[in-house]
C-alpha positions, 0 to 999 in steps of 0.5 A: 461141077454139082456138089451132091454131098458133103460129110466130115469135110469130104465134098462129093461131086459129079460132072455133067456128061462125064466119061465112063465108067460111072464115077464121082469125084471127092475132095478132102484137105486139098486132095482130089480123087475119083471113085467108083460106086463101090467107093474104090479109088480109081484115080488121084490121091486121098487119105486112107481115113477119107477113103474108108468114110467114102466107101462106107457112104457108097455102101449106103447110097449106091442107088442114089449115085447111079440115079445121079450118074444117069441124070448127069449123063442126060444134063438133068439136075442132080439130087443131094445125097444124104451125108454120112453121119 
């Protein structure tokens, strides 16, 4: 599972050839969840403060997330996405 970003203790990653809809996974303080590219929680559990940070990060990097999703579907290397600062 390639790590594509990390910020404020949140680790973001994507699986190669993962199922639709387009999404990414995030872990924080032992919790794991799946999010769409709008930053909406799809599955799992995440603290509200982490969800807000993830949503903000998504708003800045939707294009990169889509590009990485397409690369992952084709088993190509994924690019690092700038962390939230």
